[in-house]
DRENDO-1510 file (C-alpha; in Angstrom, 1 decimal, always signed):
<recs>
REC; n; res; u; v; w
REC; 1; MET; +33.3; +10.8; -17.4 .
REC; 2; PRO; +32.7; +8.2; -14.7 .
REC; 3; GLU; +29.9; +8.9; -12.2 .
REC; 4; GLN; +31.2; +10.1; -8.8 .
REC; 5; PRO; +29.5; +9.3; -5.5 .
REC; 6; PHE; +28.0; +12.2; -3.7 .
REC; 7; ASP; +27.1; +12.6; -0.1 .
REC; 8; PRO; +24.7; +15.6; +0.2 .
REC; 9; SER; +25.4; +15.9; +3.9 .
REC; 10; HIS; +28.9; +17.3; +3.0 .
REC; 11; THR; +29.5; +20.8; +1.6 .
REC; 12; HIS; +31.2; +21.3; -1.7 .
REC; 13; ASP; +32.7; +24.1; -3.7 .
REC; 14; ASP; +31.2; +25.6; -6.8 .
REC; 15; GLU; +32.8; +22.9; -9.0 .
REC; 16; THR; +30.8; +20.1; -7.6 .
REC; 17; PHE; +27.2; +19.1; -7.7 .
REC; 18; ASP; +25.2; +21.6; -5.7 .
REC; 19; VAL; +22.6; +19.7; -3.5 .
REC; 20; GLU; +22.3; +19.7; +0.2 .
REC; 21; ILE; +20.3; +18.2; +3.0 .
REC; 22; THR; +18.5; +21.1; +4.7 .
REC; 23; ASP; +17.6; +21.1; +8.4 .
REC; 24; LEU; +14.1; +22.0; +9.4 .
REC; 25; ASP; +15.0; +25.4; +10.8 .
REC; 26; ALA; +16.6; +26.3; +7.6 .
REC; 27; ALA; +13.6; +25.0; +5.7 .
REC; 28; GLU; +11.3; +27.2; +7.8 .
REC; 29; GLN; +13.4; +30.2; +7.1 .
REC; 30; ALA; +13.5; +29.5; +3.4 .
REC; 31; ALA; +9.7; +29.2; +3.3 .
REC; 32; GLY; +9.4; +32.8; +4.3 .
REC; 33; LYS; +12.1; +34.2; +1.9 .
REC; 34; SER; +12.2; +34.6; -1.8 .
REC; 35; THR; +14.8; +32.4; -3.4 .
REC; 36; ARG; +17.2; +33.8; -6.0 .
REC; 37; PRO; +18.1; +31.6; -9.0 .
REC; 38; ALA; +21.4; +29.8; -8.6 .
REC; 39; GLY; +24.4; +32.1; -9.3 .
REC; 40; GLU; +22.5; +35.4; -8.8 .
REC; 41; ARG; +24.3; +37.7; -6.3 .
REC; 42; SER; +22.9; +40.7; -4.3 .
REC; 43; GLU; +24.9; +43.9; -4.6 .
REC; 44; ALA; +25.7; +45.4; -1.2 .
REC; 45; PRO; +27.5; +48.8; -0.7 .
REC; 46; ALA; +31.0; +48.8; +0.6 .
REC; 47; PRO; +31.4; +49.4; +4.4 .
REC; 48; GLY; +31.2; +53.1; +5.2 .
REC; 49; ALA; +29.6; +54.0; +1.9 .
REC; 50; ALA; +26.1; +54.7; +3.4 .
REC; 51; ARG; +24.6; +57.4; +1.3 .
REC; 52; ARG; +23.1; +60.7; +2.6 .
REC; 53; SER; +20.3; +62.8; +1.2 .
REC; 54; ARG; +20.9; +66.3; -0.1 .
REC; 55; SER; +19.6; +67.6; +3.2 .
REC; 56; GLY; +22.6; +66.0; +4.9 .
REC; 57; LEU; +20.5; +63.5; +6.9 .
REC; 58; ARG; +21.4; +59.9; +6.6 .
REC; 59; ARG; +19.0; +58.1; +4.4 .
REC; 60; ARG; +17.3; +55.1; +6.1 .
REC; 61; SER; +17.8; +51.7; +4.6 .
REC; 62; THR; +14.8; +49.8; +3.4 .
REC; 63; ARG; +15.0; +47.5; +6.4 .
REC; 64; GLN; +15.1; +50.5; +8.7 .
REC; 65; ARG; +12.0; +52.1; +7.0 .
REC; 66; ALA; +10.2; +48.8; +7.3 .
REC; 67; LEU; +11.0; +48.5; +10.9 .
REC; 68; GLN; +9.7; +52.0; +11.6 .
REC; 69; VAL; +6.4; +51.1; +9.9 .
REC; 70; VAL; +6.1; +48.0; +12.0 .
REC; 71; VAL; +6.8; +49.9; +15.2 .
REC; 72; THR; +4.4; +52.7; +14.3 .
REC; 73; THR; +1.7; +50.1; +13.5 .
REC; 74; ILE; +2.2; +48.3; +16.8 .
REC; 75; VAL; +2.0; +51.5; +18.8 .
REC; 76; ALA; -1.2; +52.5; +17.0 .
REC; 77; LEU; -2.8; +49.2; +17.7 .
REC; 78; LEU; -1.8; +49.3; +21.4 .
REC; 79; LEU; -3.4; +52.8; +21.7 .
REC; 80; LEU; -6.5; +51.5; +19.9 .
REC; 81; SER; -6.7; +48.7; +22.3 .
REC; 82; VAL; -7.1; +51.2; +25.2 .
REC; 83; PHE; -10.3; +52.5; +23.6 .
REC; 84; VAL; -11.8; +49.2; +22.6 .
REC; 85; GLY; -11.4; +47.9; +26.1 .
REC; 86; ASN; -13.0; +44.5; +26.4 .
REC; 87; SER; -14.0; +44.1; +22.7 .
REC; 88; ALA; -13.2; +40.4; +22.0 .
REC; 89; SER; -13.5; +40.9; +18.3 .
REC; 90; MET; -11.1; +43.7; +18.2 .
REC; 91; ARG; -8.6; +41.8; +20.4 .
REC; 92; SER; -8.8; +38.9; +18.0 .
REC; 93; VAL; -8.0; +41.2; +15.1 .
REC; 94; ILE; -5.0; +42.7; +16.8 .
REC; 95; THR; -3.8; +39.3; +17.8 .
REC; 96; GLY; -4.1; +38.1; +14.2 .
REC; 97; LEU; -2.1; +41.1; +13.0 .
REC; 98; LEU; +0.6; +40.7; +15.5 .
REC; 99; HIS; +0.8; +36.9; +15.5 .
REC; 100; PRO; -0.4; +35.8; +12.0 .
REC; 101; THR; -1.1; +32.1; +11.5 .
REC; 102; PRO; +1.8; +30.4; +9.8 .
REC; 103; THR; +1.1; +29.6; +6.1 .
REC; 104; PRO; +2.9; +26.8; +4.4 .
REC; 105; SER; +5.1; +27.8; +1.5 .
REC; 106; PRO; +3.4; +27.3; -1.9 .
REC; 107; VAL; +4.1; +23.8; -3.0 .
REC; 108; GLY; +4.8; +24.8; -6.6 .
REC; 109; GLU; +7.6; +27.1; -5.5 .
REC; 110; SER; +9.3; +24.5; -3.2 .
REC; 111; ASP; +12.9; +23.4; -3.9 .
REC; 112; PHE; +12.8; +20.7; -1.2 .
REC; 113; PHE; +12.6; +17.1; -2.2 .
REC; 114; TYR; +12.4; +13.5; -0.9 .
REC; 115; VAL; +13.0; +10.5; -3.1 .
REC; 116; GLN; +11.9; +7.0; -2.5 .
REC; 117; GLY; +12.5; +4.0; -4.8 .
REC; 118; ASN; +11.9; +0.3; -5.1 .
REC; 119; PRO; +13.6; -2.1; -4.8 .
REC; 120; SER; +15.5; -1.0; -1.7 .
REC; 121; TRP; +19.0; -1.9; -3.1 .
REC; 122; GLY; +18.6; +0.8; -5.8 .
REC; 123; GLN; +20.7; +4.0; -5.9 .
REC; 124; LEU; +19.7; +7.5; -6.9 .
REC; 125; PHE; +21.7; +9.6; -9.4 .
REC; 126; ILE; +21.0; +13.3; -9.9 .
REC; 127; ASP; +22.6; +14.7; -13.0 .
REC; 128; GLY; +25.0; +11.8; -13.1 .
REC; 129; HIS; +26.1; +12.1; -9.5 .
REC; 130; ARG; +25.3; +9.2; -7.1 .
REC; 131; ILE; +23.5; +10.3; -3.9 .
REC; 132; VAL; +25.0; +8.4; -1.0 .
REC; 133; HIS; +22.3; +9.1; +1.6 .
REC; 134; LEU; +18.6; +9.5; +0.9 .
REC; 135; PRO; +16.9; +11.3; +3.8 .
REC; 136; PRO; +13.7; +9.7; +5.1 .
REC; 137; VAL; +10.3; +11.4; +4.6 .
REC; 138; GLY; +9.8; +13.8; +7.6 .
REC; 139; GLY; +13.6; +14.3; +8.1 .
REC; 140; PRO; +15.7; +17.1; +6.6 .
REC; 141; PRO; +14.8; +17.1; +2.9 .
REC; 142; LEU; +17.1; +17.4; -0.1 .
REC; 143; ARG; +17.4; +20.8; -1.6 .
REC; 144; LEU; +18.3; +21.2; -5.3 .
REC; 145; PRO; +19.6; +24.3; -7.1 .
REC; 146; HIS; +17.3; +26.0; -9.5 .
REC; 147; GLY; +17.0; +24.6; -13.0 .
REC; 148; LEU; +16.3; +21.3; -14.8 .
REC; 149; HIS; +17.6; +18.1; -13.3 .
REC; 150; VAL; +17.7; +14.5; -14.4 .
REC; 151; LEU; +17.0; +11.9; -11.8 .
REC; 152; ARG; +17.9; +8.2; -12.4 .
REC; 153; TRP; +17.0; +5.2; -10.2 .
REC; 154; GLN; +19.3; +2.3; -10.8 .
REC; 155; ALA; +18.7; -1.1; -9.2 .
REC; 156; SER; +20.6; -4.0; -10.9 .
REC; 157; PRO; +19.6; -6.1; -12.7 .
REC; 158; PHE; +16.6; -3.8; -13.5 .
REC; 159; GLU; +17.0; -1.3; -16.3 .
REC; 160; PRO; +17.4; +2.3; -15.0 .
REC; 161; VAL; +14.3; +4.4; -14.6 .
REC; 162; SER; +14.8; +8.2; -15.3 .
REC; 163; CYS; +12.7; +11.3; -15.1 .
REC; 164; THR; +13.3; +15.1; -15.1 .
REC; 165; ILE; +12.3; +17.7; -12.5 .
REC; 166; SER; +12.3; +21.5; -12.6 .
REC; 167; VAL; +13.4; +23.5; -9.6 .
REC; 168; PRO; +11.4; +25.2; -8.2 .
REC; 169; GLY; +8.9; +22.3; -8.5 .
REC; 170; GLY; +6.2; +22.9; -11.0 .
REC; 171; SER; +8.1; +25.6; -12.9 .
REC; 172; GLY; +8.9; +23.7; -16.0 .
REC; 173; LEU; +9.3; +20.3; -17.6 .
REC; 174; ASN; +8.5; +17.6; -15.0 .
REC; 175; THR; +8.2; +13.9; -15.8 .
REC; 176; CYS; +8.8; +12.6; -12.3 .
REC; 177; LEU; +6.0; +10.9; -10.4 .
REC; 178; ALA; +5.7; +13.3; -7.5 .
REC; 179; ARG; +3.3; +14.5; -4.8 .
REC; 180; ALA; +3.4; +17.2; -2.1 .
REC; 181; VAL; +4.2; +16.1; +1.5 .
REC; 182; PRO; +4.7; +18.3; +4.6 .
REC; 183; VAL; +8.1; +18.7; +6.0 .
REC; 184; ASN; +6.6; +20.6; +9.0 .
REC; 185; ALA; +3.8; +23.0; +9.7 .
REC; 186; LYS; +5.3; +25.6; +7.4 .
REC; 187; VAL; +7.1; +23.8; +4.7 .
REC; 188; PHE; +6.1; +21.4; +2.0 .
REC; 189; ALA; +8.4; +19.2; -0.2 .
REC; 190; TRP; +8.0; +17.1; -3.3 .
REC; 191; LEU; +8.1; +13.3; -2.8 .
REC; 192; ILE; +9.4; +11.6; -5.9 .
REC; 193; THR; +8.9; +7.9; -6.2 .
REC; 194; PHE; +10.5; +5.3; -8.5 .
REC; 195; THR; +9.0; +1.8; -9.1 .
REC; 196; VAL; +10.2; -1.1; -11.2 .
REC; 197; SER; +8.4; -4.2; -12.4 .
REC; 198; LEU; +9.0; -7.2; -14.7 .
REC; 199; ALA; +8.8; -4.8; -17.6 .
REC; 200; ASN; +12.1; -3.2; -16.5 .
REC; 201; LEU; +14.0; -6.5; -16.6 .
REC; 202; PRO; +16.0; -7.9; -19.5 .
REC; 203; ASP; +14.4; -11.0; -21.0 .
REC; 204; ASN; +16.8; -13.5; -19.3 .
REC; 205; GLN; +16.4; -12.0; -15.9 .
REC; 206; ARG; +12.6; -11.7; -16.3 .
REC; 207; ALA; +12.4; -15.4; -17.1 .
REC; 208; SER; +14.7; -16.2; -14.2 .
REC; 209; LEU; +12.6; -14.2; -11.7 .
REC; 210; MET; +9.3; -15.7; -12.9 .
REC; 211; HIS; +10.8; -19.2; -12.5 .
REC; 212; SER; +11.9; -18.3; -8.9 .
REC; 213; VAL; +8.5; -16.9; -8.0 .
REC; 214; GLN; +6.7; -20.0; -9.4 .
REC; 215; ALA; +9.1; -22.2; -7.4 .
REC; 216; ALA; +8.2; -20.3; -4.3 .
REC; 217; LEU; +4.5; -20.8; -5.0 .
REC; 218; ASP; +5.1; -24.5; -5.5 .
REC; 219; THR; +6.4; -24.7; -1.9 .
REC; 220; VAL; +3.0; -23.6; -0.5 .
REC; 221; GLN; +0.9; -26.0; -2.5 .
REC; 222; SER; -0.8; -28.6; -0.3 .
REC; 223; THR; -2.8; -31.7; -0.3 .
REC; 224; ASP; -5.6; -33.2; +1.7 .
REC; 225; ARG; -7.9; -36.3; +1.5 .
REC; 226; VAL; -11.4; -36.0; +0.3 .
REC; 227; ARG; -13.4; -38.6; +2.2 .
REC; 228; PRO; -16.3; -40.5; +0.6 .
REC; 229; GLY; -19.4; -38.4; +0.8 .
REC; 230; GLU; -17.6; -35.1; +0.9 .
REC; 231; LEU; -18.3; -32.4; -1.7 .
REC; 232; TYR; -15.8; -30.6; -4.0 .
REC; 233; ALA; -16.2; -27.8; -6.5 .
REC; 234; VAL; -16.0; -28.7; -10.2 .
REC; 235; ALA; -16.3; -26.7; -13.4 .
REC; 236; SER; -19.0; -28.9; -15.1 .
REC; 237; SER; -22.5; -27.7; -15.9 .
REC; 238; GLN; -23.7; -31.3; -15.4 .
REC; 239; THR; -23.0; -30.9; -11.6 .
REC; 240; CYS; -24.6; -27.5; -11.2 .
REC; 241; LYS; -27.6; -27.2; -8.9 .
REC; 242; PRO; -29.7; -24.0; -8.7 .
REC; 243; SER; -30.6; -22.8; -5.2 .
REC; 244; GLY; -32.7; -19.6; -5.3 .
REC; 245; ARG; -30.8; -16.9; -7.1 .
REC; 246; ILE; -27.4; -18.8; -6.9 .
REC; 247; THR; -26.3; -21.8; -8.8 .
REC; 248; TYR; -23.8; -24.1; -7.1 .
REC; 249; CYS; -21.5; -26.5; -9.0 .
REC; 250; PHE; -20.0; -29.4; -7.0 .
REC; 251; ALA; -19.7; -33.1; -7.1 .
REC; 252; THR; -19.8; -35.8; -4.4 .
REC; 253; ALA; -16.8; -38.1; -3.8 .
REC; 254; HIS; -17.8; -41.8; -4.0 .
REC; 255; GLU; -14.3; -43.0; -3.0 .
REC; 256; PRO; -11.3; -41.5; -1.3 .
REC; 257; LEU; -9.5; -38.8; -3.4 .
REC; 258; THR; -6.3; -36.9; -3.1 .
REC; 259; ALA; -7.0; -33.2; -3.5 .
REC; 260; THR; -4.0; -30.9; -4.4 .
REC; 261; LEU; -4.3; -27.1; -4.2 .
REC; 262; ARG; -1.9; -25.5; -6.7 .
REC; 263; PHE; -0.9; -21.9; -7.4 .
REC; 264; ALA; +0.1; -20.7; -10.8 .
REC; 265; LEU; +1.8; -17.3; -11.4 .
REC; 266; ASP; +0.0; -15.2; -13.9 .
REC; 267; THR; +2.0; -12.5; -15.7 .
REC; 268; ARG; -0.4; -11.9; -18.6 .
REC; 269; VAL; -1.4; -8.2; -18.8 .
REC; 270; SER; -4.9; -7.8; -20.1 .
REC; 271; THR; -6.2; -4.6; -21.8 .
REC; 272; GLY; -9.6; -5.2; -20.3 .
REC; 273; ALA; -10.7; -5.2; -16.7 .
REC; 274; THR; -9.4; -8.2; -14.6 .
REC; 275; THR; -10.5; -9.2; -11.2 .
REC; 276; CYS; -8.2; -10.1; -8.3 .
REC; 277; ILE; -9.6; -11.1; -4.9 .
REC; 278; SER; -7.8; -9.2; -2.3 .
REC; 279; PRO; -9.3; -8.3; +1.1 .
REC; 280; GLY; -9.2; -4.6; +1.7 .
REC; 281; LEU; -7.5; -3.8; -1.6 .
REC; 282; GLY; -10.5; -3.7; -4.0 .
REC; 283; ASN; -11.3; -6.2; -6.6 .
REC; 284; THR; -8.9; -5.3; -9.4 .
REC; 285; CYS; -5.4; -6.5; -10.1 .
REC; 286; VAL; -4.1; -2.9; -9.8 .
REC; 287; PHE; -2.4; -1.5; -6.7 .
REC; 288; GLN; -1.3; +2.1; -6.5 .
REC; 289; GLN; -1.6; +2.4; -10.3 .
REC; 290; GLN; +0.6; -0.7; -10.9 .
REC; 291; ASP; -0.6; -3.8; -12.7 .
REC; 292; CYS; +0.3; -6.6; -10.3 .
REC; 293; HIS; +0.6; -9.1; -13.1 .
REC; 294; LEU; +4.0; -7.4; -13.6 .
REC; 295; PHE; +4.6; -7.3; -9.8 .
REC; 296; CYS; +3.8; -4.2; -7.7 .
REC; 297; ALA; +5.7; -3.1; -4.7 .
REC; 298; PHE; +3.9; -2.4; -1.4 .
REC; 299; PRO; +5.2; -0.7; +1.7 .
REC; 300; ALA; +6.2; -3.0; +4.6 .
REC; 301; GLN; +3.9; -1.1; +7.0 .
REC; 302; LEU; +0.9; -2.2; +5.0 .
REC; 303; PHE; +1.1; -5.5; +6.8 .
REC; 304; HIS; +2.9; -6.8; +9.8 .
REC; 305; ILE; +6.0; -7.6; +7.9 .
REC; 306; PRO; +8.8; -9.1; +10.1 .
REC; 307; PRO; +11.8; -6.7; +10.4 .
REC; 308; ALA; +14.0; -9.1; +8.5 .
REC; 309; PHE; +11.7; -8.8; +5.5 .
REC; 310; SER; +11.0; -5.0; +5.7 .
REC; 311; THR; +13.8; -4.2; +3.2 .
REC; 312; GLU; +14.6; -5.7; -0.2 .
REC; 313; TRP; +11.5; -5.9; -2.4 .
REC; 314; ASN; +8.1; -6.7; -1.1 .
REC; 315; VAL; +5.6; -7.2; -3.9 .
REC; 316; PHE; +2.2; -8.4; -4.8 .
REC; 317; VAL; +2.1; -11.0; -7.6 .
REC; 318; VAL; -1.0; -12.4; -9.2 .
REC; 319; ALA; -1.6; -16.2; -8.8 .
REC; 320; ARG; -4.4; -18.4; -10.1 .
REC; 321; THR; -5.5; -21.3; -7.9 .
REC; 322; SER; -6.8; -24.6; -9.0 .
REC; 323; TRP; -7.5; -28.1; -7.6 .
REC; 324; THR; -6.4; -31.5; -8.9 .
REC; 325; TYR; -8.2; -34.6; -7.8 .
REC; 326; ALA; -6.7; -38.1; -8.1 .
REC; 327; LEU; -7.6; -41.6; -7.1 .
REC; 328; PRO; -5.6; -43.6; -4.5 .
REC; 329; GLY; -3.5; -45.2; -7.3 .
REC; 330; GLY; -2.5; -41.7; -8.6 .
REC; 331; ARG; -4.8; -41.5; -11.7 .
REC; 332; ILE; -6.1; -38.0; -12.0 .
REC; 333; ILE; -9.9; -37.8; -12.5 .
REC; 334; ALA; -10.1; -33.9; -12.6 .
REC; 335; ARG; -7.5; -31.2; -13.0 .
REC; 336; ASN; -7.6; -27.4; -13.0 .
REC; 337; GLN; -10.8; -27.3; -11.0 .
REC; 338; PRO; -12.1; -24.0; -9.5 .
REC; 339; ASP; -11.7; -23.0; -5.9 .
REC; 340; SER; -15.3; -21.8; -5.7 .
REC; 341; PHE; -18.6; -23.7; -6.2 .
REC; 342; LEU; -20.2; -20.6; -7.7 .
REC; 343; ASP; -21.0; -21.1; -11.3 .
REC; 344; PHE; -19.8; -17.6; -12.3 .
REC; 345; GLU; -16.3; -17.9; -10.6 .
REC; 346; GLN; -14.2; -20.2; -12.7 .
REC; 347; GLY; -10.6; -19.9; -11.5 .
REC; 348; ASN; -10.2; -16.8; -9.5 .
REC; 349; GLU; -7.0; -14.8; -9.3 .
REC; 350; TYR; -5.4; -13.6; -6.0 .
REC; 351; PHE; -2.8; -11.3; -4.8 .
REC; 352; MET; +0.1; -13.2; -3.1 .
REC; 353; ALA; +2.5; -11.3; -1.0 .
REC; 354; MET; +6.1; -12.1; -1.8 .
REC; 355; HIS; +9.6; -11.1; -0.6 .
REC; 356; ILE; +12.3; -10.8; -3.3 .
REC; 357; SER; +16.0; -10.1; -3.0 .
REC; 358; TRP; +18.9; -10.1; -5.4 .
REC; 359; ASN; +22.4; -11.2; -4.4 .
REC; 360; GLY; +24.2; -10.0; -7.5 .
REC; 361; THR; +23.9; -13.2; -9.4 .
REC; 362; GLY; +20.5; -14.7; -8.7 .
REC; 363; TRP; +17.1; -14.3; -7.1 .
REC; 364; SER; +15.8; -15.3; -3.7 .
REC; 365; VAL; +12.1; -15.5; -3.4 .
REC; 366; SER; +9.7; -16.5; -0.5 .
REC; 367; VAL; +6.0; -16.2; +0.2 .
REC; 368; LEU; +5.3; -13.9; +3.1 .
REC; 369; ALA; +3.6; -16.4; +5.4 .
REC; 370; GLY; +0.9; -15.4; +7.9 .
REC; 371; GLN; -0.8; -12.9; +5.6 .
REC; 372; LEU; -4.5; -13.4; +4.6 .
REC; 373; LEU; -3.3; -12.6; +1.0 .
REC; 374; SER; -1.1; -15.7; +1.3 .
REC; 375; SER; -4.0; -17.9; +2.2 .
REC; 376; PRO; -6.3; -18.1; -0.9 .
REC; 377; THR; -8.6; -20.5; +0.8 .
REC; 378; CYS; -9.4; -17.9; +3.4 .
REC; 379; THR; -9.3; -15.1; +0.8 .
REC; 380; GLU; -12.0; -16.9; -1.2 .
REC; 381; ALA; -14.0; -17.6; +1.9 .
REC; 382; ALA; -13.9; -13.9; +2.9 .
REC; 383; ASN; -14.9; -13.0; -0.6 .
REC; 384; GLU; -18.0; -15.2; -0.6 .
REC; 385; VAL; -19.3; -14.6; +2.9 .
REC; 386; GLU; -18.6; -10.8; +3.1 .
REC; 387; MET; -19.5; -9.7; -0.4 .
REC; 388; GLY; -23.1; -11.2; +0.0 .
REC; 389; SER; -23.1; -13.2; -3.2 .
REC; 390; VAL; -23.7; -16.4; -1.2 .
REC; 391; LEU; -25.0; -15.3; +2.2 .
REC; 392; GLY; -27.0; -12.3; +1.0 .
REC; 393; ASP; -30.4; -14.0; +1.7 .
REC; 394; SER; -29.8; -14.1; +5.4 .
REC; 395; LYS; -32.5; -12.7; +7.7 .
REC; 396; ILE; -30.1; -11.8; +10.5 .
REC; 397; PRO; -31.4; -8.4; +11.8 .
REC; 398; PHE; -28.0; -7.0; +12.8 .
REC; 399; PRO; -24.6; -6.7; +11.2 .
REC; 400; LEU; -22.0; -9.5; +11.4 .
REC; 401; THR; -18.3; -9.5; +12.0 .
REC; 402; TRP; -16.3; -12.2; +10.3 .
REC; 403; ASN; -13.0; -13.8; +11.4 .
REC; 404; PHE; -11.1; -16.4; +9.5 .
REC; 405; VAL; -8.6; -19.1; +10.3 .
REC; 406; SER; -6.8; -21.4; +7.8 .
REC; 407; ALA; -6.4; -25.1; +8.4 .
REC; 408; ALA; -3.1; -26.9; +8.3 .
REC; 409; PRO; -2.5; -28.0; +5.6 .
REC; 410; GLN; -4.0; -25.2; +3.7 .
REC; 411; ALA; -5.9; -27.6; +1.4 .
REC; 412; ALA; -7.9; -28.7; +4.4 .
REC; 413; GLY; -9.9; -25.5; +4.2 .
REC; 414; CYS; -10.7; -22.3; +6.0 .
REC; 415; LEU; -13.2; -21.6; +8.8 .
REC; 416; ALA; -15.2; -18.3; +8.7 .
REC; 417; VAL; -16.8; -17.4; +12.1 .
REC; 418; ALA; -19.6; -14.9; +12.2 .
REC; 419; SER; -20.5; -13.0; +15.3 .
REC; 420; ALA; -22.7; -10.0; +16.0 .
REC; 421; THR; -21.0; -6.7; +15.6 .
REC; 422; GLN; -20.9; -4.9; +18.9 .
REC; 423; GLN; -23.2; -1.9; +18.8 .
REC; 424; THR; -22.6; +1.3; +20.7 .
REC; 425; ASN; -25.1; +4.1; +21.5 .
REC; 426; THR; -27.9; +2.2; +19.8 .
REC; 427; THR; -31.1; +0.4; +20.9 .
REC; 428; PRO; -30.3; -3.1; +22.0 .
REC; 429; PRO; -31.1; -5.7; +19.3 .
REC; 430; PRO; -33.4; -8.7; +19.8 .
REC; 431; SER; -32.9; -11.3; +22.5 .
REC; 432; THR; -30.8; -13.4; +20.1 .
REC; 433; TYR; -28.0; -10.7; +20.5 .
REC; 434; PRO; -25.2; -11.5; +20.8 .
REC; 435; LEU; -25.3; -14.2; +18.1 .
REC; 436; PRO; -23.3; -17.3; +19.0 .
REC; 437; GLY; -20.6; -18.0; +16.5 .
REC; 438; ALA; -21.9; -19.2; +13.2 .
REC; 439; TYR; -19.4; -21.6; +11.6 .
REC; 440; VAL; -19.0; -21.6; +7.8 .
REC; 441; LEU; -16.3; -24.0; +6.5 .
REC; 442; GLN; -14.8; -23.4; +3.1 .
REC; 443; ARG; -13.5; -26.8; +2.0 .
REC; 444; PHE; -12.5; -28.0; -1.5 .
REC; 445; GLY; -14.1; -24.9; -2.9 .
REC; 446; VAL; -17.5; -25.5; -1.2 .
REC; 447; LEU; -19.0; -23.4; +1.6 .
REC; 448; LEU; -20.5; -25.6; +4.3 .
REC; 449; ALA; -22.8; -24.8; +7.2 .
REC; 450; ALA; -20.7; -26.3; +10.0 .
REC; 451; ASN; -22.9; -25.8; +13.0 .
REC; 452; GLY; -26.6; -25.4; +13.9 .
REC; 453; ILE; -26.4; -21.5; +14.0 .
REC; 454; ALA; -25.0; -21.4; +10.4 .
REC; 455; HIS; -27.6; -23.8; +9.2 .
REC; 456; ARG; -30.4; -21.8; +10.8 .
REC; 457; TYR; -29.4; -18.6; +9.1 .
REC; 458; TRP; -28.3; -20.0; +5.8 .
REC; 459; PRO; -30.4; -23.2; +5.3 .
REC; 460; TYR; -29.5; -23.3; +1.6 .
REC; 461; LEU; -25.8; -24.1; +2.3 .
REC; 462; PRO; -24.8; -27.7; +2.2 .
REC; 463; LEU; -24.4; -29.3; +5.6 .
REC; 464; ALA; -21.0; -30.3; +6.9 .
REC; 465; ASP; -20.7; -34.0; +7.9 .
REC; 466; SER; -19.4; -35.1; +11.4 .
REC; 467; TYR; -15.8; -35.0; +10.3 .
REC; 468; GLU; -16.1; -31.5; +8.9 .
REC; 469; GLN; -18.0; -30.2; +11.9 .
REC; 470; ASN; -15.2; -31.5; +14.2 .
REC; 471; LEU; -12.6; -29.8; +11.9 .
REC; 472; ALA; -14.6; -26.6; +12.2 .
REC; 473; HIS; -14.8; -26.9; +16.0 .
REC; 474; GLN; -11.0; -27.4; +16.3 .
REC; 475; LEU; -10.3; -24.4; +14.0 .
REC; 476; ALA; -12.7; -22.3; +16.1 .
REC; 477; ILE; -10.7; -23.1; +19.2 .
REC; 478; GLN; -7.5; -22.1; +17.4 .
REC; 479; LEU; -9.1; -18.8; +16.2 .
REC; 480; ALA; -10.3; -18.0; +19.8 .
REC; 481; GLU; -6.8; -18.5; +21.1 .
REC; 482; ASN; -5.3; -16.1; +18.6 .
REC; 483; LEU; -7.9; -13.3; +18.8 .
</recs>
């Protein structure tokens, strides 16, 4: 039987799928009442059939008896309040009895639901019926009849994702990924989420999407010139130089070189722990329990995503960066070189924020520009200066705040500017506070002290030459204009 579209905002007779969007007032009322299983009816006496007791007096209904108890209790409490007078504790007891604090309905008994799914062009089917309108979280939720239901998220060309849910929630077999969210102060609902990844695509579409993502990454590769005397990171033990507890690996250019920064998509899933450098998201390649080697969706509000890109499919992918160095004639002298001069970081991986859409026949992919995650040079700089692996020997007596700005082209580097963190309600620090900006330039994988302040606090860093110091100064002006 073909699947029929269903709009839960419309009412239906008993022959159609029984689901509704419940307004908040109805949800509050439902939270305070017991819910009968679907199909169960209450038996009410016919009009005029009220029964009398043998004494001839009309027997009070259950509701009338309950009302009498409530009235009697209120009268008793009011009389009691006359005697307790100004007793604050007794007044609070009475107030609590007459106006009890609302208690949210038990989550496990809720039959209210929200459903969210990625990518945004997907559609939800419940027991084979397409749901035309999915209410947003916080709005009137879906309400399902009691029993077991099959939910299916279908977003072509991904294979459908299905799960089962019992209503009331938590009462039976549940395979849906769900968590409790408040509808209002009194009512909770279940939020069910669906996600897809490369693993849900047929082989041909998986290969096509991977090709499109790599093509998008190729558009952001960049080149810059390495001037004679400049340093660049290399993965060769012969170039490594110990400096205290850190060993740096870099070479010196003796003639002009063309440096190309490349990004390679990595979709290999490892059973062991893998590291992805991602500011604010930890140091693993997992985001919200999704392995981002297979693409993991993130909400648009996580970053300042332009409105035009807030729909479709916003994902993190994992990319590996590398440098290639060539002579002026084009002969390559070093390829697949690391983006860090630390001897224990050989080819880091990064989260790259991507926007993906499907037009019914093919993929459209673009890198979300303007994000720190889309600037691996600054991501690597942030990792090295903030994690303390490089600058941990500093004797600065107060905490630092770091800001970053990427050069254009990106291959030219990233400037990290350190300033003293503004303190409140504390003893003023030494006379050196506030610290003038310390410039640290990350260029061709090497961290350079780009002004006197940086050299004073981190004397073990290589010194930037005059060209690099001027580049750092220009980037600092650009950063100040944007802060």
